C-alpha positions as CSV (number, residue, x, y, z in Angstrom):
1,P,22.4,1.0,-4.2
2,G,20.1,1.4,-0.7
3,S,19.5,4.9,-0.6
4,H,15.1,4.4,-1.3
5,G,15.3,1.9,1.2
6,S,15.1,5.0,4.4
7,T,11.2,5.3,6.1
8,F,12.5,9.0,5.9
9,G,14.9,10.2,3.1
10,G,14.0,11.8,0.2
11,N,14.9,10.3,-3.0
12,P,12.8,11.0,-6.4
13,V,10.0,8.1,-6.5
14,C,9.3,9.0,-2.8
15,A,8.9,12.4,-3.7
16,A,6.5,12.4,-6.1
17,A,4.5,9.9,-4.6
18,A,3.8,12.5,-2.1
19,V,3.3,14.8,-4.5
20,A,0.6,12.9,-5.9
21,V,-1.1,11.5,-2.9
22,L,-1.1,15.3,-1.9
23,E,-2.6,16.1,-5.3
24,Q,-5.6,13.7,-5.0
25,L,-6.3,15.3,-1.6
26,T,-9.6,17.2,-1.4
27,D,-11.8,18.0,1.0
28,E,-14.2,16.2,-0.7
29,L,-12.2,13.2,-0.5
30,L,-11.4,14.0,3.1
31,A,-15.1,13.9,3.7
32,D,-15.6,10.6,2.2
33,V,-13.0,8.5,4.2
34,K,-14.1,9.6,7.4
35,R,-17.9,8.4,6.3
36,K,-15.5,5.5,6.0
37,G,-13.7,5.4,9.7
38,K,-17.3,5.9,11.3
39,Y,-19.1,3.2,9.3
40,I,-16.3,0.5,9.8
41,A,-15.6,1.9,13.5
42,A,-20.1,1.7,14.2
43,E,-19.9,-1.9,12.7
44,L,-16.8,-2.9,14.4
45,S,-18.4,-1.8,18.2
46,E,-21.5,-3.4,17.6
47,L,-19.6,-6.8,18.6
48,D,-19.9,-8.7,21.5
49,N,-15.9,-9.7,21.3
50,V,-14.8,-5.7,20.4
51,K,-13.8,-3.4,23.5
52,S,-12.8,-0.9,21.3
53,V,-12.3,0.9,18.3
54,S,-10.1,3.0,17.9
55,G,-8.3,5.6,15.2
56,R,-8.9,8.4,13.2
57,G,-10.7,8.2,9.2
58,L,-9.4,5.1,8.5
59,M,-6.5,4.2,10.1
60,L,-8.2,2.6,13.2
61,G,-7.1,-0.2,15.6
62,V,-9.6,-2.6,16.8
63,E,-9.9,-4.2,20.5
64,S,-11.3,-7.2,21.1
65,D,-10.9,-10.5,22.6
66,K,-8.9,-12.3,20.1
67,D,-5.4,-12.6,19.7
68,P,-4.9,-9.8,16.9
69,K,-1.7,-12.3,15.3
70,K,-3.9,-14.6,14.8
71,L,-7.3,-12.9,13.4
72,V,-4.6,-10.8,10.2
73,K,-3.2,-14.5,9.4
74,A,-6.8,-15.9,9.2
75,L,-8.0,-12.1,7.7
76,L,-4.7,-12.9,5.1
77,E,-6.2,-15.7,3.7
78,R,-10.2,-14.4,3.4
79,G,-8.3,-11.8,1.7
80,V,-8.1,-9.3,3.9
81,V,-4.8,-7.6,4.2
82,C,-4.0,-6.1,8.0
83,L,-1.5,-5.7,10.9
84,T,-1.1,-5.7,14.6
85,A,-0.5,-2.4,16.8
86,K,0.8,-3.9,20.2
87,N,-2.7,-5.7,21.6
88,K,-4.6,-4.5,18.5
89,L,-5.9,-4.9,15.1
90,R,-4.4,-2.4,12.8
91,L,-6.6,-1.2,10.0
92,L,-4.8,0.7,7.0
93,P,-7.2,-0.1,4.1
94,P,-5.8,2.3,1.0
95,L,-7.9,5.9,1.7
96,T,-9.0,5.4,-2.4
97,I,-11.0,1.9,-1.3
98,P,-14.2,1.7,-3.2
99,W,-17.0,1.2,-1.3
100,D,-17.8,-2.1,-1.5
101,A,-14.9,-3.7,-1.2
102,L,-15.0,-2.0,2.3
103,E,-18.2,-3.6,3.2
104,E,-17.0,-6.6,1.8
105,A,-13.5,-6.6,3.6
106,V,-16.2,-5.4,7.3
107,D,-18.3,-8.6,6.6
108,I,-15.0,-10.4,6.5
109,I,-13.6,-8.8,9.2
110,K,-16.7,-9.1,11.3
111,E,-17.2,-13.2,10.7
112,E,-14.0,-13.7,11.4
113,L,-14.3,-12.0,14.6
114,G,-17.2,-13.6,15.5
115,K,-15.9,-16.8,15.4
């Protein structure tokens, strides 16, 4: 009991999951991840109250004049799951997020940032 809960501990389930993910990481998938990350950054960077969008691929941090904790709560109520990293909204969508779901989430984030 408890051996499955370590962040850095290995176990058969975690190892199988890691192997499955690595098998899916193709050049095409990674190129799509880059396109999606650039899309998010471009869309959110154009907002007046966004100070910066930083990160790599789909792991992004958005610094704005909004309280990130309040923003996370508002977004979760609207179905967008994200978190905070210090003073930033932290976005970590799945690498395989469909474009339509990504665009919908970005629209919701833009609406909440604009309030």
